[in-house]
N, C-alpha and C positions, 0 to 999 in steps of 0.2 A: 496787241490789239486790245482796244478798250471801248466801252460805251461811255461817252461824255454826258449824255443826257437821255432820259427815257420818258416817253409820255404814253400813258394808257388812257384810252377813251372808250367807255362802255365795254371794258374787258372784265368779264366775270363780275366780281363785286367792286371793281374800281370804276367809278363814274368818270372822273377826270383827275388824274394825278400827274405831276411832273417831278422827276427825280434828277437832280444834278449830282452825278456820281463822282466818287473819288477814284482816281486812277489806280489806287491800291486796294484796300479792304473796304467792303461795303456790307454792313451788318443790318439785317432786318430782324427786329425783335418784336415778339408779341405772343399772345396765347394762341393755341391751335384754333384753326377755323377763321382767322382774321384776314387772310389774304397773302401771307408770306410766300407760300408755294405758288399762288397764282401769279405773283410778280415774276418769279424765276421762270415759271412756265411761259410767260409772255416773251421773255428773251429767247427761250428755246424755239418757240413758234416763229418768232421774227427771224431766226437764223435759217429757217426753211424746214425744220423738223416737224413731224407730226406729234401732237400731244398724246402721251399715253393715257391721259385722263379724260379725253373727249373723243367721241366717235365721229362727230361732224364739226366743221368750223363754227356753225351756228351755236354749238354748245358752249363756246367760249365767250359768247356775247351776253352782256348784262340782260337779265330777265326783263321782258317787256320792251326791249329795244331791238330794232331790226338789224343793226350792224354795229361793229366795234372796230377800233383801230389800235395798232401798236406802232409807235414811231420812235426811232433812235438815231442819234448822231454817233457814228462809229469812226474812230481814229486808228490808223495803223502806225505803230511806233517806228517801224523800219523806214517807211517812206514818207511819213508825215501827211499822207492823204487822208482826208476826212470825207465821209459819205453819209448821206441821209437815206435810211432804208425804212420802209413802211409796209405793213401788211394790213389789208382790210378783210374782216371776217363778217360774213353776212349769212343769214339764215337761208338754207336751201341753195347756197352757191359755194363754189370752190374758193379757196383762198386766192387773193390777188395781191401781188407785190409791186411796189414802186421803188426805184433806185434813183436817187437825186431827182425825184419828181417825175421820172419817166416810167410808164408801165413796163413790166417785164413780161415777155410772151408766155413764159411757163413758170410755175412756182419753183421748179428745180433750178431755174436760172439764178436764184438768189443765193444758193449754196456757196459758201466761201466768202461772201461779203461780210458776214458776221460769224466767225467760228466760235463755237461754244462746246463745253463739256459739262453735262449736268449730272450731278450726283443727287439722287432723290432717296427717300427712305426705302423705296423698292429696289435700289441698286445693290442691296445686299444679296439679291437674287443672282447677281453676277457671280457670286461665290456658291451659294447654297441652292440656286435654282437649276433649271435644266439647260441643256446645250443651247437652246434657242436664245436664252438670255445672254449668254456669252458671245454667241455669233452676232447678236444685235449690237453689242458694245463695239466689237471689232468693225462692224459695218459702219457705225456712226462715226468712228474716228477716220476710217479710210475714205468715206464718201465726202468728207469735208476737205480733204487734201489732194485727192486724186480724181480728176474728172473722168478718166477712163474707167476707173473702178466704179464710180457712181453710175455711169452709163451701162456698164456691163452687169452690174448688180440688178438693175431694173430689167434689163434684157434677159438675164438668167431666170428671173422669176416668171417671165412670160413663156420662155422656152420650156421650163419645167412643167408649167401648167399644160401646155400643148402636148408635151411628150407623155405625161401621165394620161391625158385623154386618149392619145393614140394607143398606148399600151392597153387601156381598157377596151377600146374598139377592136383591137386585134384579138384580145381574149374572147370577146363576144362574137367574133367572126364577121365584124362589120368593116374591117380594114385589112389591107395586105401588110405582111411583115416588112416589105421593102419601104413602106412609108416611114419606118422608124429610123432609117439611115440618115435622113436629112436632119432629124431632130438630134440624133446622136452627135453628129458633127458640130452642130451649133452648141449643144450642151457642153461638149468637151472644150470648145474654143473659149466660151465665156467662163465656164466653171474653173478651168485651169488657171486663168488669170486671177480670179478671186482667191483661189487656194494659195497660189504663190505669194500674192500680196499679203494675205493674212499671216502666212508663215513668216514672211520678212518682218511684219509688224511685231509679232510675238517675240521673235528672236531679238529685235532691236530694243524692246522695252523690258524684257525679263530682268536684266541686271538692275536697271533703274528702279523698277517696281520693288525688287528685293531690298534695295537700299532705303527706299521710302518707307517700306513696312518696318524695317528695323528702327528708323528714325522716329516714327510715330509710336510704335509699340514700346520703345525703350528696351529692347531685348535683342539677343543674337539669333533669334529664330529665323530660319531661312524660308523665304517665299519662292516657290518654284512654279514655272509655267511651261506647258508643253502643248503645242498644237497637234491635235489628233485628227487626221483626215480619215474619211470613211472608206478608203481603198488601201490595198497593199502596195508593197514595192516602193517605187519612186514616189507615189502619192503619199504614202505613210511617212516617208522620210523628209518630205518637203523638197522636191526635186530641185537640183541646182539651177535648172533652166526650164523655161516654159515648154519647150519642145519635148523634153524628156517626160515632163508631167503629162502632157497631152497624149503621148504614146501610151503611158501607163494607164491613164484614165480610160482611153478608148479600149484597151485590152481588158480592163477590168469590167467594163460594161458588157463586153462580149461574154465573159464568164458568168455574168449575172443574168443573161438574157432569159433563161428559162424561169428563174425565180421572179424576175420582174413581170414577165407575162402572166405568171400564175397569180401574182398579187395585184397587178395593175398599177404599180407605182415605181418610181425611180429610186433605186436602193443605194446609190452612191453619188457623191457630189458634195459641194460645199454646203448644201442645205442640210446635210446630215453630220457635218463635222463638229468637233467640240474643242474647247480650250480647257485642258486639265490644269487645275490650280492646287498646289500642295503646300503644306507647312511642315517642315522638318520630316519630309518623306511620307507623310500621310495625307489623305484627301481632306482639304479644307472644308469641302462641302459636307462631308460626313462627320468629321471629327473636330472641326474648329468650333470654338465658342462663338457666341454672337459678337462679342467684342473683337475677336480675332477676324471673323468674317468681315465685319464692317471695316476694320483697319485694312484688310487686304483689298477690299473694293476701293477704298480711298487711294491706296498705294497705286493701284492700276490706273486710276484717273490721273494721278500726278505724273506717272510715267508716260501716259499717253499725251499729257500736256507738253512734256519736254520733247517728245518725238514730233509732235505737230509743229512746235516752234522751230526745231531743227530742219524740218522738211519744208516749211513755207516761209520761214523767217519771221513769223508772227505767232506768238503763243495765243491760244484761244482764251476767251473769257471763261473763268471757272465759276460754275453755279453749284453751290454746296447747300443742299436743302436738309436741314435738321441733321447735319452730319455729326454733330457733337453728342447727340443722344446715344446712350448705351456705351459711351466712352467715359472712362474715369477722368478725374481732373488732370492727372499727369498726361494722359494721351491727348486730351483737349489742348493743353498748353503746347505739347510737342507738335500737334497737328498745325497749329498756327505758325510755329517756327519752321515747319517743313514746307509750307506753301512757297511756290517759286517766287523769288524776289521781284521779278518783273511782271508777274501775272496780276490782272485785275480779277478780284474775287468778290462774288456776291454770296454771302453766307447767312442763312436763316437760323434762328434759335429762339427758344422760349424765354431766355434770359440773357442779358449781356454780361459776359465775364469781365470784371473790371480790368483785368490784365490785358484784354484785347485792345483797349484804347488808352492804355496808360501813357503818361508823357514820354517814358522811355521808348515804348513801342512806336508812338507817333513820330518820334524823332528819326526812327529807322524806316518806318513804313506808314505813310499817311493812311488814315482811315476815317470813316464816317458811319454813323449809325442812325437808324430811324425806328420809331415805334410804329408798328402796323396794327391798326385797330379798325375793324369794320370797313375795310377798303379805303382807309385814309392813312396818311403818313405824317408823322411828327418827328422832326429831326431832334436827335438826342445829343449828338456830339459832332464836331466837324473839324476839318483840317484844311 
């Protein structure tokens, strides 16, 4: 999958820019605060994701303007199908999407049209942050490839909210205990699917992530990944089948009943799970250096890219924002070599490494570079 061209109109500090992209490597070069991250963020939003840098769609619109647009022509390598996708962002309104000129009923309907993986400077929290950061990563990968997962993840959030409310009402004597049974059943059904899917994803990408880490780090260090569910027995092991997990989950909720009623919150389920990441047998979160943590986070993204390609037949577009900072020259060079050969990559940096667009590399992997300055683009090199 690739973006052939991208147009931003009144998006943050971009008034009107058109980018004719390379199918291979696309480098955005410039000082901090000039708009490199804004451009990558626009692709993320166009793919249907929420920006972690904006609370409302209107926050993405150029100051003093009522609405902005992001439009791209997206091609699928496997099928040759080309689609036009556009998102309109307006102050005080929800995002609205159009596919091939036709409005989509819901924003969620655009998911999968343009699949992306975004590595931002904050993505190092995937390693050193809390469980929520790692769950968010797994959810972002699965939601773009599994429609059932996407639907049940949204449903699970609503069920969890209602179940917690019911627990609080029972604790305060405002509801009967029997009301909890219906929410238990729904929580178990949706939550078990999410847990099984996450387990399967982690199991599938663990080996690839370990190889990617060694390739970028240039060392024999071992990257380890383990999905830790918040319940015992079959839940903790990642049950071999959905039914086994559902039975274990339901039984665990029964054991937690008194504690949940006392606290008024749901104490088990995928909303409390974690992805443990280690390096040579120790927690990368606690003992890894900044360079090791960043390398591990990149390795996870590259492994997820390969899994998404195998799952859907189309590798997502890779967005790597400031990925080379805090990496030494050797790791930066090895990172470029480790990028999937068929991936379209958008990479931002404060300076262009001459090796990235050398004649030798251009012969193997076409690339293009732009200087980003104050919301404008100037092409530096092309292929």
